[in-house]
C-alpha positions as a LaTeX table, in Angstrom:
\begin{tabular}{lrrr}
\hline
Residue & $x$ (\AA) & $y$ (\AA) & $z$ (\AA) \\
\hline
Met1 & $-22.85$ & $-19.60$ & 31.17 \\
Ser2 & $-24.65$ & $-17.18$ & 28.92 \\
Ser3 & $-26.62$ & $-14.26$ & 30.26 \\
Ala4 & $-30.35$ & $-14.16$ & 29.69 \\
Val5 & $-30.05$ & $-10.47$ & 28.84 \\
Pro6 & $-28.31$ & $-9.67$ & 25.52 \\
Ile7 & $-25.51$ & $-7.17$ & 25.81 \\
Glu8 & $-25.78$ & $-4.31$ & 23.30 \\
Pro9 & $-22.30$ & $-3.20$ & 22.13 \\
Ser10 & $-21.53$ & 0.50 & 22.44 \\
Arg11 & $-21.31$ & 2.74 & 19.37 \\
Glu12 & $-17.61$ & 3.23 & 20.14 \\
Ala13 & $-17.00$ & $-0.53$ & 20.14 \\
Val14 & $-18.90$ & $-0.96$ & 16.86 \\
Asp15 & $-16.94$ & 1.89 & 15.27 \\
Ser16 & $-13.66$ & 0.40 & 16.49 \\
Val17 & $-14.39$ & $-3.00$ & 14.96 \\
Ala18 & $-15.70$ & $-1.39$ & 11.77 \\
Ala19 & $-12.63$ & 0.82 & 11.43 \\
Glu20 & $-10.40$ & $-2.21$ & 11.98 \\
Gly21 & $-12.30$ & $-3.97$ & 9.21 \\
Glu22 & $-11.85$ & $-0.96$ & 6.91 \\
Leu23 & $-8.13$ & $-0.59$ & 7.65 \\
Arg24 & $-7.15$ & $-3.75$ & 5.81 \\
Pro25 & $-8.83$ & $-3.02$ & 2.44 \\
Leu26 & $-7.79$ & 0.63 & 2.68 \\
Phe27 & $-4.17$ & $-0.30$ & 3.34 \\
Arg28 & $-4.24$ & $-2.94$ & 0.59 \\
Leu29 & $-5.29$ & $-0.26$ & $-1.86$ \\
Ala30 & $-3.08$ & 2.45 & $-0.34$ \\
Trp31 & 0.34 & 0.85 & $-0.06$ \\
Pro32 & 1.02 & 0.45 & $-3.81$ \\
Val33 & $-0.24$ & 4.02 & $-4.32$ \\
Ile34 & 2.09 & 5.19 & $-1.54$ \\
Ile35 & 5.06 & 3.39 & $-3.10$ \\
Ala36 & 4.17 & 4.95 & $-6.46$ \\
Glu37 & 3.96 & 8.42 & $-4.89$ \\
Leu38 & 7.28 & 7.90 & $-3.12$ \\
Gly39 & 8.78 & 6.72 & $-6.39$ \\
Trp40 & 7.33 & 9.75 & $-8.13$ \\
Met41 & 8.89 & 12.08 & $-5.59$ \\
Gly42 & 12.06 & 9.99 & $-5.60$ \\
Met43 & 12.78 & 11.20 & $-9.12$ \\
Gly44 & 12.94 & 14.79 & $-7.91$ \\
Leu45 & 15.08 & 13.87 & $-4.92$ \\
Val46 & 17.51 & 11.93 & $-7.11$ \\
Asp47 & 17.70 & 14.95 & $-9.43$ \\
Thr48 & 18.48 & 17.21 & $-6.46$ \\
Ala49 & 21.02 & 14.80 & $-4.96$ \\
Met50 & 22.90 & 14.29 & $-8.24$ \\
Val51 & 22.79 & 17.95 & $-9.29$ \\
Gly52 & 23.91 & 18.79 & $-5.74$ \\
Arg53 & 27.30 & 17.31 & $-6.62$ \\
Val54 & 27.66 & 20.08 & $-9.21$ \\
Ser55 & 26.99 & 23.25 & $-7.16$ \\
Ala56 & 24.54 & 25.10 & $-4.92$ \\
Glu57 & 23.63 & 27.24 & $-7.95$ \\
Ala58 & 22.67 & 24.10 & $-9.89$ \\
Ile59 & 20.41 & 22.96 & $-7.01$ \\
Gly60 & 18.78 & 26.39 & $-7.04$ \\
Ala61 & 18.21 & 26.15 & $-10.80$ \\
Val62 & 16.48 & 22.79 & $-10.40$ \\
Ala63 & 14.36 & 24.29 & $-7.60$ \\
Val64 & 13.19 & 27.26 & $-9.68$ \\
Gly65 & 12.62 & 25.18 & $-12.82$ \\
Thr66 & 10.84 & 22.34 & $-11.04$ \\
His67 & 8.47 & 24.50 & $-9.05$ \\
Thr68 & 7.61 & 26.68 & $-12.05$ \\
Phe69 & 6.91 & 23.58 & $-14.14$ \\
Phe70 & 4.67 & 22.11 & $-11.48$ \\
Val71 & 2.36 & 25.11 & $-11.39$ \\
Ala72 & 1.21 & 24.14 & $-14.89$ \\
Ala73 & 1.55 & 20.40 & $-14.34$ \\
Met74 & $-0.42$ & 20.39 & $-11.10$ \\
Phe75 & $-3.31$ & 22.27 & $-12.66$ \\
Gly76 & $-3.61$ & 19.56 & $-15.29$ \\
Ile77 & $-3.14$ & 16.73 & $-12.79$ \\
Gly78 & $-5.65$ & 18.42 & $-10.49$ \\
Leu79 & $-8.21$ & 18.62 & $-13.29$ \\
Leu80 & $-7.81$ & 14.88 & $-13.78$ \\
Leu81 & $-8.58$ & 14.29 & $-10.08$ \\
Gly82 & $-12.19$ & 14.65 & $-11.20$ \\
Leu83 & $-11.75$ & 11.11 & $-12.51$ \\
Asp84 & $-11.50$ & 9.80 & $-8.92$ \\
Pro85 & $-15.17$ & 10.20 & $-7.97$ \\
Leu86 & $-16.36$ & 9.84 & $-11.57$ \\
Val87 & $-14.65$ & 6.46 & $-12.17$ \\
Ser88 & $-14.82$ & 5.03 & $-8.63$ \\
Gln89 & $-18.51$ & 5.80 & $-8.11$ \\
Ala90 & $-19.42$ & 4.46 & $-11.55$ \\
Trp91 & $-17.34$ & 1.34 & $-10.90$ \\
Gly92 & $-18.86$ & 0.80 & $-7.46$ \\
Ala93 & $-22.36$ & 1.13 & $-8.95$ \\
Gly94 & $-21.57$ & $-1.36$ & $-11.74$ \\
Arg95 & $-21.74$ & 1.29 & $-14.51$ \\
Thr96 & $-18.49$ & 0.12 & $-16.10$ \\
Glu97 & $-19.08$ & 1.84 & $-19.43$ \\
Asp98 & $-19.29$ & 5.23 & $-17.68$ \\
Ala99 & $-15.94$ & 4.44 & $-16.02$ \\
His100 & $-14.36$ & 3.63 & $-19.40$ \\
Arg101 & $-15.84$ & 6.74 & $-20.98$ \\
Gly102 & $-14.42$ & 8.80 & $-18.13$ \\
Leu103 & $-10.96$ & 7.68 & $-19.23$ \\
Val104 & $-11.72$ & 8.68 & $-22.83$ \\
His105 & $-12.64$ & 12.20 & $-21.79$ \\
Gly106 & $-9.59$ & 12.41 & $-19.52$ \\
Val107 & $-7.37$ & 11.69 & $-22.52$ \\
Tyr108 & $-8.95$ & 14.54 & $-24.50$ \\
Val109 & $-8.55$ & 16.95 & $-21.58$ \\
Ser110 & $-4.90$ & 15.94 & $-21.13$ \\
Leu111 & $-4.00$ & 16.51 & $-24.77$ \\
Gly112 & $-5.73$ & 19.87 & $-25.09$ \\
Leu113 & $-4.56$ & 21.29 & $-21.78$ \\
Gly114 & $-1.08$ & 19.83 & $-22.12$ \\
Val115 & $-0.29$ & 21.54 & $-25.41$ \\
Leu116 & $-1.62$ & 24.88 & $-24.16$ \\
Ser117 & 0.36 & 24.61 & $-20.91$ \\
Met118 & 3.60 & 23.86 & $-22.75$ \\
Ala119 & 3.26 & 27.11 & $-24.69$ \\
Val120 & 2.66 & 29.01 & $-21.44$ \\
Leu121 & 5.70 & 27.44 & $-19.75$ \\
Trp122 & 8.03 & 28.38 & $-22.60$ \\
Trp123 & 6.67 & 31.93 & $-22.48$ \\
Val124 & 7.38 & 32.05 & $-18.71$ \\
Ser125 & 10.84 & 30.55 & $-19.19$ \\
Ala126 & 11.87 & 33.46 & $-21.39$ \\
Arg127 & 10.80 & 35.85 & $-18.63$ \\
Leu128 & 12.15 & 34.22 & $-15.46$ \\
Ser129 & 14.36 & 37.23 & $-14.88$ \\
Trp130 & 11.19 & 39.23 & $-14.10$ \\
Phe131 & 10.91 & 37.29 & $-10.83$ \\
Gly132 & 14.25 & 38.50 & $-9.52$ \\
Val133 & 15.96 & 35.10 & $-9.65$ \\
Asp134 & 19.61 & 35.32 & $-8.63$ \\
Ala135 & 21.86 & 35.94 & $-11.68$ \\
Ala136 & 24.05 & 32.92 & $-10.81$ \\
Val137 & 21.00 & 30.62 & $-10.91$ \\
Leu138 & 19.06 & 32.11 & $-13.85$ \\
Pro139 & 20.77 & 30.53 & $-16.94$ \\
Asp140 & 20.52 & 26.96 & $-15.64$ \\
Ala141 & 16.96 & 27.57 & $-14.41$ \\
Ile142 & 15.88 & 28.63 & $-17.91$ \\
Gly143 & 17.63 & 25.66 & $-19.51$ \\
Tyr144 & 16.06 & 23.25 & $-17.02$ \\
Leu145 & 12.54 & 24.60 & $-17.53$ \\
Asp146 & 12.83 & 24.60 & $-21.34$ \\
Ala147 & 13.85 & 20.92 & $-21.35$ \\
Val148 & 11.49 & 19.56 & $-18.69$ \\
Thr149 & 8.47 & 21.16 & $-20.41$ \\
Trp150 & 8.70 & 18.55 & $-23.20$ \\
Gly151 & 7.57 & 15.92 & $-20.69$ \\
Leu152 & 4.31 & 17.65 & $-19.74$ \\
Val153 & 1.91 & 15.95 & $-22.19$ \\
Pro154 & 3.30 & 12.45 & $-21.42$ \\
Leu155 & 2.96 & 13.25 & $-17.71$ \\
Leu156 & $-0.71$ & 14.27 & $-18.03$ \\
Leu157 & $-1.60$ & 11.26 & $-20.16$ \\
Phe158 & 0.11 & 8.99 & $-17.62$ \\
Ala159 & $-1.87$ & 10.69 & $-14.83$ \\
Thr160 & $-5.13$ & 10.06 & $-16.76$ \\
Leu161 & $-4.51$ & 6.34 & $-17.10$ \\
Arg162 & $-3.32$ & 6.13 & $-13.53$ \\
Arg163 & $-6.48$ & 7.72 & $-12.11$ \\
Tyr164 & $-8.64$ & 5.43 & $-14.24$ \\
Leu165 & $-6.80$ & 2.31 & $-13.09$ \\
Gln166 & $-6.89$ & 3.42 & $-9.43$ \\
Gly167 & $-10.61$ & 4.16 & $-9.68$ \\
Thr168 & $-11.19$ & 0.56 & $-10.79$ \\
Gly169 & $-9.00$ & $-0.79$ & $-7.96$ \\
Ile170 & $-5.88$ & $-1.53$ & $-10.05$ \\
Val171 & $-2.84$ & 0.01 & $-8.35$ \\
Arg172 & 0.16 & $-2.34$ & $-8.38$ \\
Pro173 & 1.13 & $-2.03$ & $-12.06$ \\
Val174 & 1.43 & 1.76 & $-11.68$ \\
Met175 & 3.68 & 1.23 & $-8.67$ \\
Val176 & 5.99 & $-1.05$ & $-10.65$ \\
Ile177 & 6.11 & 1.35 & $-13.60$ \\
Val178 & 7.05 & 4.31 & $-11.39$ \\
Leu179 & 9.78 & 2.31 & $-9.65$ \\
Val180 & 11.31 & 1.24 & $-12.95$ \\
Ala181 & 11.07 & 4.83 & $-14.19$ \\
Asn182 & 13.22 & 5.84 & $-11.21$ \\
Val183 & 15.96 & 3.56 & $-12.49$ \\
Val184 & 15.62 & 5.07 & $-15.98$ \\
Asn185 & 15.81 & 8.58 & $-14.50$ \\
Ala186 & 18.87 & 7.82 & $-12.33$ \\
Leu187 & 20.81 & 6.27 & $-15.20$ \\
Ala188 & 19.90 & 9.10 & $-17.55$ \\
Asn189 & 20.94 & 11.62 & $-14.85$ \\
Trp190 & 24.33 & 9.91 & $-14.52$ \\
Val191 & 24.86 & 10.09 & $-18.27$ \\
Leu192 & 23.55 & 13.59 & $-18.97$ \\
Ile193 & 24.48 & 15.57 & $-15.83$ \\
Phe194 & 28.10 & 14.42 & $-15.68$ \\
Gly195 & 28.75 & 13.60 & $-19.34$ \\
His196 & 29.26 & 9.83 & $-19.52$ \\
Leu197 & 29.05 & 7.43 & $-22.49$ \\
Gly198 & 30.16 & 10.13 & $-24.93$ \\
Phe199 & 27.49 & 12.69 & $-23.98$ \\
Pro200 & 28.47 & 16.23 & $-22.96$ \\
Ala201 & 28.16 & 17.20 & $-19.28$ \\
Met202 & 24.92 & 19.20 & $-19.21$ \\
Gly203 & 24.49 & 19.83 & $-15.46$ \\
Ala204 & 20.99 & 20.96 & $-14.46$ \\
Arg205 & 19.73 & 20.86 & $-18.07$ \\
Gly206 & 20.80 & 17.21 & $-18.33$ \\
Ser207 & 18.72 & 16.41 & $-15.25$ \\
Ala208 & 15.67 & 17.92 & $-16.96$ \\
Trp209 & 16.15 & 15.78 & $-20.07$ \\
Ala210 & 16.54 & 12.70 & $-17.87$ \\
Thr211 & 13.23 & 13.48 & $-16.14$ \\
Thr212 & 11.50 & 13.98 & $-19.49$ \\
Leu213 & 12.83 & 10.65 & $-20.75$ \\
Ala214 & 11.55 & 8.90 & $-17.61$ \\
Arg215 & 8.08 & 10.42 & $-18.11$ \\
Val216 & 7.93 & 9.22 & $-21.71$ \\
Phe217 & 8.86 & 5.75 & $-20.47$ \\
Met218 & 6.10 & 5.89 & $-17.82$ \\
Leu219 & 3.49 & 6.77 & $-20.42$ \\
Gly220 & 4.58 & 4.01 & $-22.80$ \\
Ala221 & 4.58 & 1.41 & $-20.03$ \\
Val222 & 1.16 & 2.32 & $-18.59$ \\
Val223 & $-0.42$ & 2.41 & $-22.07$ \\
Ala224 & 1.03 & $-1.04$ & $-22.82$ \\
Tyr225 & $-0.36$ & $-2.43$ & $-19.55$ \\
Ala226 & $-3.77$ & $-0.77$ & $-19.89$ \\
Val227 & $-4.24$ & $-2.02$ & $-23.46$ \\
Ala228 & $-3.16$ & $-5.57$ & $-22.56$ \\
His229 & $-5.45$ & $-5.61$ & $-19.53$ \\
Asp230 & $-8.34$ & $-4.16$ & $-21.53$ \\
Arg231 & $-8.09$ & $-6.89$ & $-24.16$ \\
Arg232 & $-8.40$ & $-9.54$ & $-21.44$ \\
Arg233 & $-11.40$ & $-7.86$ & $-19.79$ \\
Ala234 & $-14.64$ & $-9.77$ & $-20.20$ \\
Gly235 & $-17.58$ & $-7.74$ & $-21.47$ \\
Gly236 & $-15.60$ & $-4.95$ & $-23.07$ \\
Gly237 & $-13.34$ & $-2.16$ & $-21.90$ \\
Phe238 & $-12.23$ & 1.31 & $-22.86$ \\
Leu239 & $-10.94$ & 0.15 & $-26.27$ \\
Arg240 & $-14.43$ & $-0.96$ & $-27.18$ \\
Val241 & $-16.42$ & 2.11 & $-26.16$ \\
Ser242 & $-17.13$ & 5.11 & $-28.33$ \\
Trp243 & $-14.37$ & 7.74 & $-28.36$ \\
Arg244 & $-16.73$ & 10.55 & $-29.30$ \\
Ile245 & $-16.98$ & 13.48 & $-26.88$ \\
Glu246 & $-20.13$ & 13.30 & $-24.74$ \\
Ala247 & $-21.22$ & 16.62 & $-23.22$ \\
Arg248 & $-22.68$ & 14.99 & $-20.10$ \\
Leu249 & $-19.48$ & 13.25 & $-19.06$ \\
Leu250 & $-17.18$ & 16.08 & $-20.08$ \\
Asp251 & $-19.27$ & 18.50 & $-18.04$ \\
Lys252 & $-19.21$ & 16.18 & $-15.01$ \\
Leu253 & $-15.44$ & 15.69 & $-15.27$ \\
Leu254 & $-14.82$ & 19.43 & $-15.52$ \\
Arg255 & $-17.26$ & 20.28 & $-12.70$ \\
Leu256 & $-15.48$ & 17.84 & $-10.41$ \\
Gly257 & $-12.00$ & 18.47 & $-11.73$ \\
Leu258 & $-11.85$ & 22.24 & $-12.07$ \\
Pro259 & $-12.15$ & 23.01 & $-8.34$ \\
Ala260 & $-9.62$ & 20.24 & $-7.64$ \\
Ala261 & $-7.30$ & 21.73 & $-10.27$ \\
Val262 & $-7.56$ & 25.16 & $-8.71$ \\
Gln263 & $-7.00$ & 23.65 & $-5.25$ \\
Val264 & $-3.81$ & 21.73 & $-6.12$ \\
Thr265 & $-2.54$ & 24.69 & $-8.16$ \\
Leu266 & $-3.12$ & 27.03 & $-5.23$ \\
Glu267 & $-1.42$ & 24.57 & $-2.88$ \\
Gly268 & 1.50 & 23.78 & $-5.18$ \\
Gly269 & 1.66 & 27.37 & $-6.36$ \\
Val270 & 2.27 & 28.72 & $-2.88$ \\
Phe271 & 5.40 & 26.54 & $-2.62$ \\
Thr272 & 6.47 & 27.75 & $-6.06$ \\
Ala273 & 5.93 & 31.34 & $-4.94$ \\
Ala274 & 7.89 & 30.60 & $-1.76$ \\
Thr275 & 10.72 & 29.18 & $-3.87$ \\
Leu276 & 10.78 & 32.27 & $-6.08$ \\
Leu277 & 10.88 & 34.41 & $-2.93$ \\
Ala278 & 13.71 & 32.24 & $-1.58$ \\
Ala279 & 15.49 & 32.76 & $-4.92$ \\
Arg280 & 15.76 & 36.45 & $-3.98$ \\
Leu281 & 17.97 & 35.38 & $-1.08$ \\
Asp282 & 21.48 & 33.95 & $-1.45$ \\
Pro283 & 22.14 & 30.59 & $-3.25$ \\
Thr284 & 22.84 & 28.85 & 0.10 \\
Ala285 & 19.37 & 29.70 & 1.49 \\
Leu286 & 17.75 & 28.67 & $-1.80$ \\
Ala287 & 19.62 & 25.35 & $-1.87$ \\
Ala288 & 18.68 & 24.61 & 1.77 \\
His289 & 15.06 & 25.52 & 0.99 \\
Gln290 & 14.99 & 23.14 & $-1.98$ \\
Ile291 & 16.52 & 20.22 & $-0.07$ \\
Ala292 & 14.36 & 20.61 & 3.03 \\
Leu293 & 11.25 & 21.09 & 0.90 \\
Gly294 & 12.15 & 17.95 & $-1.05$ \\
Ala295 & 12.49 & 15.95 & 2.18 \\
Ala296 & 9.14 & 17.26 & 3.46 \\
Ala297 & 7.52 & 16.55 & 0.10 \\
Phe298 & 8.91 & 13.00 & 0.13 \\
Ala299 & 7.23 & 12.35 & 3.49 \\
Phe300 & 4.06 & 14.01 & 2.16 \\
Met301 & 3.80 & 11.32 & $-0.53$ \\
Val302 & 2.62 & 8.80 & 2.08 \\
Pro303 & $-0.51$ & 10.70 & 3.18 \\
Leu304 & $-1.00$ & 11.71 & $-0.47$ \\
Gly305 & $-1.17$ & 8.02 & $-1.36$ \\
Val306 & $-3.53$ & 7.41 & 1.56 \\
Ser307 & $-5.60$ & 10.35 & 0.31 \\
Ser308 & $-5.92$ & 8.80 & $-3.16$ \\
Ala309 & $-6.88$ & 5.43 & $-1.68$ \\
Gly310 & $-9.34$ & 7.12 & 0.66 \\
Ala311 & $-10.96$ & 8.95 & $-2.26$ \\
Val312 & $-11.40$ & 5.68 & $-4.14$ \\
Arg313 & $-12.77$ & 3.81 & $-1.10$ \\
Val314 & $-15.23$ & 6.61 & $-0.26$ \\
Gly315 & $-16.33$ & 6.83 & $-3.90$ \\
Gln316 & $-16.76$ & 3.08 & $-4.34$ \\
Lys317 & $-18.71$ & 2.78 & $-1.07$ \\
Leu318 & $-21.05$ & 5.59 & $-2.12$ \\
Gly319 & $-21.49$ & 4.01 & $-5.54$ \\
Gly320 & $-22.33$ & 0.74 & $-3.77$ \\
Arg321 & $-24.98$ & 2.52 & $-1.64$ \\
Asp322 & $-22.97$ & 2.08 & 1.59 \\
Pro323 & $-22.78$ & 5.52 & 3.26 \\
Glu324 & $-21.61$ & 4.07 & 6.59 \\
Gly325 & $-18.75$ & 2.34 & 4.81 \\
Ala326 & $-17.86$ & 5.62 & 3.13 \\
Arg327 & $-17.79$ & 7.37 & 6.51 \\
Arg328 & $-15.51$ & 4.70 & 7.99 \\
Ala329 & $-13.21$ & 4.84 & 4.96 \\
Gly330 & $-12.71$ & 8.59 & 5.34 \\
Trp331 & $-11.98$ & 8.56 & 9.07 \\
Thr332 & $-9.72$ & 5.51 & 8.80 \\
Ala333 & $-7.69$ & 7.23 & 6.08 \\
Leu334 & $-7.32$ & 10.31 & 8.29 \\
Leu335 & $-6.00$ & 8.22 & 11.18 \\
Leu336 & $-3.55$ & 6.37 & 8.92 \\
Gly337 & $-2.19$ & 9.51 & 7.25 \\
Gly338 & $-1.90$ & 11.48 & 10.48 \\
Gly339 & $-0.18$ & 8.63 & 12.27 \\
Phe340 & 2.55 & 8.35 & 9.67 \\
Met341 & 3.23 & 12.08 & 9.57 \\
Ser342 & 3.72 & 12.11 & 13.34 \\
Leu343 & 6.56 & 9.62 & 12.84 \\
Ser344 & 7.94 & 11.76 & 10.02 \\
Ala345 & 8.09 & 14.78 & 12.33 \\
Ile346 & 10.16 & 12.83 & 14.83 \\
Ser347 & 12.68 & 11.81 & 12.15 \\
Phe348 & 13.15 & 15.44 & 11.05 \\
Leu349 & 13.97 & 16.40 & 14.62 \\
Val350 & 16.21 & 13.42 & 15.45 \\
Val351 & 18.33 & 12.91 & 12.31 \\
Pro352 & 18.28 & 16.16 & 10.27 \\
His353 & 21.99 & 16.04 & 9.38 \\
Ala354 & 21.73 & 12.50 & 8.02 \\
Ile355 & 18.82 & 13.55 & 5.80 \\
Leu356 & 20.56 & 16.67 & 4.50 \\
Arg357 & 23.88 & 14.93 & 3.77 \\
Ile358 & 22.10 & 12.73 & 1.23 \\
Phe359 & 21.81 & 15.82 & $-0.97$ \\
Thr360 & 24.78 & 18.04 & $-0.17$ \\
Ser361 & 28.10 & 18.15 & 1.64 \\
Glu362 & 28.23 & 21.95 & 1.91 \\
Ala363 & 28.30 & 22.84 & 5.63 \\
Ser364 & 26.48 & 26.15 & 5.17 \\
Val365 & 23.57 & 24.49 & 3.36 \\
Ile366 & 23.33 & 21.79 & 6.04 \\
Glu367 & 23.27 & 24.41 & 8.79 \\
Val368 & 20.36 & 26.33 & 7.26 \\
Gly369 & 18.57 & 23.12 & 6.26 \\
Thr370 & 18.64 & 21.80 & 9.84 \\
Gly371 & 16.57 & 24.76 & 11.00 \\
Leu372 & 14.14 & 24.32 & 8.13 \\
Leu373 & 13.59 & 20.63 & 8.93 \\
Ala374 & 12.77 & 21.61 & 12.52 \\
Ile375 & 10.04 & 23.90 & 11.18 \\
Ala376 & 8.88 & 21.14 & 8.83 \\
Ala377 & 8.52 & 18.81 & 11.83 \\
Ala378 & 6.02 & 21.28 & 13.31 \\
Phe379 & 3.70 & 21.10 & 10.28 \\
Gln380 & 3.98 & 17.41 & 9.33 \\
Leu381 & 0.81 & 16.26 & 11.12 \\
Phe382 & $-1.24$ & 19.14 & 9.74 \\
Asp383 & 0.08 & 18.63 & 6.20 \\
Gly384 & $-0.88$ & 14.96 & 6.29 \\
Val385 & $-4.32$ & 15.53 & 7.75 \\
Gln386 & $-5.26$ & 18.26 & 5.27 \\
Val387 & $-4.39$ & 16.19 & 2.19 \\
Val388 & $-6.22$ & 13.06 & 3.44 \\
Ala389 & $-9.30$ & 15.12 & 4.28 \\
Thr390 & $-9.14$ & 16.56 & 0.77 \\
Gly391 & $-9.17$ & 13.01 & $-0.66$ \\
Ala392 & $-12.13$ & 11.93 & 1.47 \\
Leu393 & $-14.09$ & 14.99 & 0.40 \\
Arg394 & $-13.16$ & 14.39 & $-3.24$ \\
Gly395 & $-14.36$ & 10.79 & $-3.08$ \\
Ser396 & $-17.73$ & 12.07 & $-1.90$ \\
Gly397 & $-17.88$ & 14.50 & $-4.83$ \\
Asp398 & $-16.86$ & 17.68 & $-2.96$ \\
Thr399 & $-13.87$ & 19.40 & $-4.56$ \\
Arg400 & $-14.90$ & 23.01 & $-3.90$ \\
Thr401 & $-14.32$ & 23.11 & $-0.14$ \\
Ser402 & $-10.65$ & 22.20 & $-0.55$ \\
Met403 & $-10.28$ & 24.84 & $-3.26$ \\
Leu404 & $-11.65$ & 27.60 & $-1.02$ \\
Thr405 & $-9.57$ & 26.41 & 1.93 \\
Ser406 & $-6.40$ & 26.52 & $-0.19$ \\
Leu407 & $-7.20$ & 30.03 & $-1.39$ \\
Val408 & $-7.64$ & 31.36 & 2.14 \\
Gly409 & $-5.06$ & 29.25 & 3.96 \\
Tyr410 & $-2.19$ & 29.47 & 1.51 \\
Trp411 & $-2.61$ & 32.73 & $-0.38$ \\
Leu412 & $-4.33$ & 34.94 & 2.20 \\
Val413 & $-2.49$ & 33.55 & 5.25 \\
Ser414 & 0.69 & 31.61 & 4.39 \\
Leu415 & 2.33 & 33.64 & 1.67 \\
Pro416 & 1.71 & 37.20 & 2.95 \\
Leu417 & 2.75 & 36.20 & 6.47 \\
Gly418 & 5.83 & 34.34 & 5.22 \\
Ala419 & 6.92 & 37.25 & 3.02 \\
Phe420 & 6.45 & 39.68 & 5.93 \\
Leu421 & 8.48 & 37.52 & 8.31 \\
Cys422 & 11.14 & 36.87 & 5.66 \\
Phe423 & 11.78 & 40.37 & 4.34 \\
Ser424 & 10.15 & 42.92 & 6.66 \\
Leu425 & 11.27 & 41.30 & 9.92 \\
Gly426 & 14.50 & 39.98 & 8.44 \\
Leu427 & 13.97 & 36.33 & 9.40 \\
Gly428 & 14.98 & 35.15 & 5.93 \\
Val429 & 14.01 & 31.69 & 4.72 \\
Tyr430 & 12.98 & 30.66 & 8.26 \\
Gly431 & 10.29 & 33.33 & 8.26 \\
Leu432 & 9.09 & 32.10 & 4.90 \\
Trp433 & 8.64 & 28.60 & 6.29 \\
Ala434 & 6.92 & 29.85 & 9.44 \\
Gly435 & 4.28 & 31.44 & 7.23 \\
Leu436 & 3.76 & 28.15 & 5.37 \\
Thr437 & 3.25 & 26.39 & 8.69 \\
Phe438 & 0.42 & 28.71 & 9.73 \\
Gly439 & $-1.38$ & 28.08 & 6.44 \\
Leu440 & $-1.14$ & 24.29 & 6.79 \\
Val441 & $-2.51$ & 24.39 & 10.33 \\
Phe442 & $-5.48$ & 26.45 & 9.13 \\
Ala443 & $-6.13$ & 24.09 & 6.19 \\
Ala444 & $-6.02$ & 20.96 & 8.36 \\
Ile445 & $-8.51$ & 22.29 & 10.91 \\
Ala446 & $-10.88$ & 23.61 & 8.23 \\
Leu447 & $-10.88$ & 20.44 & 6.12 \\
Val448 & $-11.36$ & 17.99 & 8.99 \\
Trp449 & $-14.32$ & 20.09 & 10.12 \\
Ala450 & $-15.68$ & 20.06 & 6.55 \\
Trp451 & $-15.36$ & 16.25 & 6.32 \\
Ser452 & $-17.13$ & 15.87 & 9.67 \\
Arg453 & $-20.06$ & 17.90 & 8.33 \\
Arg454 & $-19.98$ & 16.06 & 4.98 \\
Thr455 & $-20.46$ & 12.68 & 6.69 \\
Arg456 & $-23.96$ & 13.77 & 7.71 \\
Arg457 & $-24.93$ & 13.98 & 4.01 \\
Leu458 & $-23.44$ & 10.62 & 2.95 \\
Pro459 & $-26.78$ & 8.70 & 3.01 \\
Glu460 & $-28.28$ & 11.33 & 0.70 \\
Leu461 & $-25.22$ & 11.25 & $-1.58$ \\
Ala462 & $-25.22$ & 7.44 & $-1.74$ \\
Ala463 & $-28.85$ & 7.46 & $-2.91$ \\
Val464 & $-27.95$ & 9.47 & $-6.04$ \\
Ala465 & $-24.41$ & 8.21 & $-6.75$ \\
\hline
\end{tabular}
């Protein structure tokens, strides 16, 4: 029998059902992005694993070269993160031409910044000795950085098209392209590192050329897909809009992208700085640092993919004048990212040797790496939460809060504390990682608090999106 008095569901029950309803579309958008991010990171792990068969010095060279390269690369990729809210909000609001024009301006930014950044990287490469890199590592580090720099412009152009496609809800083709690029990279590594098929054995430098080749392939493939898809699109696409520079859109892209660029550069830069500090230690500590950092970064790709999907969902909901949907999207993404990273922490504690043996058979490197993975387990949850919160904020148009948090958390807390523990207290690479952990905890707490406050403004933001 039915009651004569209607039962009003609690707010908690409504939120639970709503979050459950949001989880499916979020996960549908997120999983191809996650696979693409894992594939992206997989290239670096394959490089490390294959170079690890050469020597600990070669692993160290890849570590120094890779992290130095990514300071420049991440600034450019970060600048292009401005396309997330620009494209997704325009797409959600039905302003498709603005979304296409966002891509056009992203291409111009990629070309200009990419060429400038290549010149800077080659200048830095000639001066790596200034950073006190171990003499046994330095020659291969210079050779690696010189070669991998050629792939920077293709990488930025690929990132531009990827952000555009993700903002319009197209994610699977990028996933497939990145997975195939992993095969290209692995085969090229086999040929160039060890000297097969008539090529000389190039060691670490060969790995850099393999990575560059894979990035050129990625760009060619995503351009081919985007052009083919655009020609099938009813009502016109990016090929049929004006390619002139429009001050309004360029200004909006830069206003959104510049704080994001500074944020990811500060975040990635602190790990580069930590690697250069680790390079002042012995090659064994540097190799263990590189392997453990690679494993942690591989796990990080999952919440990074959730972060990208969360940014798109929040942006599209705001563009569609649905602030409550935007709020649910952000919190659901946080739960999904944090849940995975809790599982990642357990794996680092339970099977560290199995993880490390993928990359090296040297007992001394495995011993140091086991301790580092234990520290990584302590910061996994915080690392996942901070990056997902950054994505939710970005989708709502806020890229400055994450920038300021990275400045304080990583450069005013993490690095000084890590350097003090490493060198002044003599804790070595373990002290360095302890400092990184403190910074990630600070960032996670600050950014979740910022997202909680941001949700109060979502109705206002939806009205003007």
